[in-house]
N, C-alpha and C positions, 0 to 999 in steps of 0.2 A: 556425597551430598550434592544435589544439583545446584547450579549457580542461582543467586538471588537476583531478581529484577524488580525494581521499584520505580521505574521511569528514569528520566534524566532531567537536567535543568531546563531543557527545551521541550520535553515531552511529558505531560502530566498523565499518568496512567491510573485508572481506578484500581482499587484493591482487587476486584474480581479479575480484571485483565491481567494484573501482575501475577496473580496466583495461576491463571491459565497458562501464561508463558512458562512459569516454573514447572507446571505439570508436563507441558510438551517437552521441555528439556529433560525432565526426569524419565519419562517413558520413551523418549526417542521417536516420537511421532511428529509428522508435519502439523503445523498450527494453521487451521483454516479460519480466516476472518471474514465475517460479513457485517454489514451495517450501512447506514445511510452514507452517500457520498459526502466527503468532507469531515468524517469523524476520525480520521487518522489511521486508517487501515494500512495504507502504503507506508506511512512514516514510521510505523511501529518497528519494522525490521531494522531500519537504520538506528533507531533508539536502542534496541536490544544489542545490536552490534557495538554501539558506542559504550553502553553501560558495562558490557562484559569484556570489552577490549578485543573483539573479534573482527575479522575481515568480513565485509559485506559484498555479496555478488547479486546483481539485479538482473532479472529476466523479465522483460516487458512482453507480455503475450499479446499477439494481434490475431486477427481472424485467419491469417495465412500461416501462423506459427505451427510447426510440427514438433512433437515431443522430442524427436531425435536431436533437434537443434540445441536443446538444453544440455545434452550429453557431449556431443562432438559434431564437428562439421568436416566434411571431406571436400576439398577444393578440386573437383575434377576438371574445371576449366583451366586452372593454372597448370595442372599436370599435363593436360592435353597440349597447352601452349608450349611447355618445356619440351615435350616429346617431339613436337613438330619443328621447333626453332632452336633446340639445343641450349636453352638458357639455364638448365638445371638438370640434375640427375633424376629423371622421371622414374627410374627403377626403385628409388627409395620412397615408398608410399608414405612412410611415417611423416615426412616433412610436409605433406599436404593435409595432415590431420591437425585440427585445432579444437581443443576442448571448449565446450560451452560452459555456462555458469555452474550447472550442477556438476559437470565433469571436473571443473577446476576446484570446486569445493571438496569433492571426493579425493582429489589428488593432493590437496593442501596438507602441509605438515602440522597444522594446528586447526582446532575446530572453528568453523565459521558460521555465517548466517547466509542463507539463500532466500531471496525474495522472488516468488513467482507471482507477478502482479497481474490481476484481472484474468484469472484462468478461464472464466466463463466466456471470454471473447473467442476462444478457439473452438474448433469443431468438437462434436460430442465424444469422439474417440480419444481426444488429447489426454484427459485425466487417466483413462484406462491404460493408455500406452506407457504411463509412468509408474504403474502399480509395482511391478517387479523391482525397478530401480530404487524406488523409495522404500520398499521393504528390505531388500537385500543390501542396499547401499553399494551396489556394484553394477558394472555393465561391461560388455565385451565390444570391441571395435572389430567388426568382421574383416575389414580391409587389411588389418595388420595382425589379427588374432590376439591383440593385446587386451588384457583384462584390467580394468580400472576398479580398484577396491578402495572404499573410503578408509583412510587411516584413522579419521575421527568423524563421528557422525555429526553432520552439521544440523543446526536448527533450520528447518525449511518453513518459511512463512508464506502462506498462500492467501491471496485476497480474491474475493468474488463480489460482484455487484448484483448478483442474483438475476443476470440476464437470461440464464438458462439453468435448468436443473443439473446437478452433478450426479454421476452414477453412484448407486448405493455402495458398490464395492470400494469405490474411492473414499466415500464418506466414512466408511467403517475404519479406515486406516488413519484418520485424522483426529486431532483434538480440535473441537469446534468452539468458537466464541463469537457471539453477536456483540459488537461494540454498541452499547446503548447510547442514546443521545445524552450529552452531559446534563446534569442537574444545574440549577442556577449557581449553587455553591462551587461545583467543579468548574463550571464555565468561568466564574470569576477568577479562579486560580489560573486557568488557561490564558485568559486575557492578561492577567498580571505578568505572566511569563513573556508574552509577545509584545506587550506595551507597558513596561514597568514604570514609565514616567507619565502615563496618561492621567489627565485630570479625573479625580474620583467621581465627581458629579457627572461628567460627560460619560464616563464608562457606565455608571449606574443607569443614566437616562437611556443610553444606547441599548443596554441589555433589556431594559423595560420594553422598549419598542421592539427589539428582536424577539423576545419571548411572546409578545402580543401577536406578532406575525406568525410565529410558530404555532400558535393556538388557533389560527384561522384555517378551518377546514376547506375554505374556498380557494386557497392558493394552489396553483398547479405544481409549483416547486418551492416548498418552504426553504428559507435560507439555512445554510449549514454553518458549522463552526468556522471553517476556513473563510467563508464569506463574511462572517461577523468580524473576523480579524482584519480582513481587507477593508471593510467598511469603517472600522474604527481608525485605521491608518488614514483613510480618505477624510474622515471628519476632522481629525487632528490637523492634517495638512492644510485643509481649507478654513481652519479657524471656526468651525461650527460650534455654537454654544449649546449647553444642555437645554436651554429654553427653545432653541430651534427644533428640537426633537419632539416637542409637544404639539407641533403644527399638524394639520390634516395630512399634508403631503410631506413625507420624510425627505430630507435632503440627501442628494447623492445616492438615490435608490439603485442606480445601475451597478453599484458595487455589491449590493445586497440581494436584489431580485433580478432574475435572469429571464423572465418571461414577460412579454408585453402585456398580457392579460393581467398578470399579478401587479405590475406597476400601475396599470389603469385602475385596478380594484383598490389599491392602497391610496391612490390619488383621489378617488371618490370618497375616501373615508372608511372603506370596508375594514381596514385593520390598523390604520395609522393614527387613530384618534388618541 
């Protein structure tokens, strides 16, 4: 029976998301997450690791990241230095090999969780370069001819912000989930977790204003869940009252809106009434 995941005290997961995590665990496939920024894609891997008592390895992808870096890294510069200056035994190639996040998870003595964050930032070949390793859960280090085979299949959580299309061959090997924007009811639960002592009237008035903004199609960047959490902290810190949120211009908008045009629009009454 696959492990059960229902969220944690700090991470409120919808029933659908919880079931999708369990499916990925059961079938041994990577879990590919998409959704609006701020909906908790990156945080999910840590929540699953915490809930299941597993170790978490994080791999933050950048535009220059190569797939091989997630498996292992070969420090040729240090070996060259040692061979020239005699600071180490340069003949022992193994001491210049360091396993990357995926490699460490494969070599671990217990099942873990690997986060490959923002995979769409890398070049187009990056996902394809990982196909064999994610399927076979093994790889070979050519410099030493050592084969690293996963003792336990880790849960691989992959996030994407949809900046570029991922290859079909890669998508076929993943369990996919779109994290939908939280409903008002689910958002109230999320707010209660992050701000348990927040005045109920202030929280209700803030969410009224937040969802009015979300409904405005004229905003370039609608506020996200994480921005609502930050805004509530700012409102509480500055002693803003629920009545203040009924004004035309919302207080402390810089914590909620991140585009000058959006702030101007709300200030003119476009969404903040």
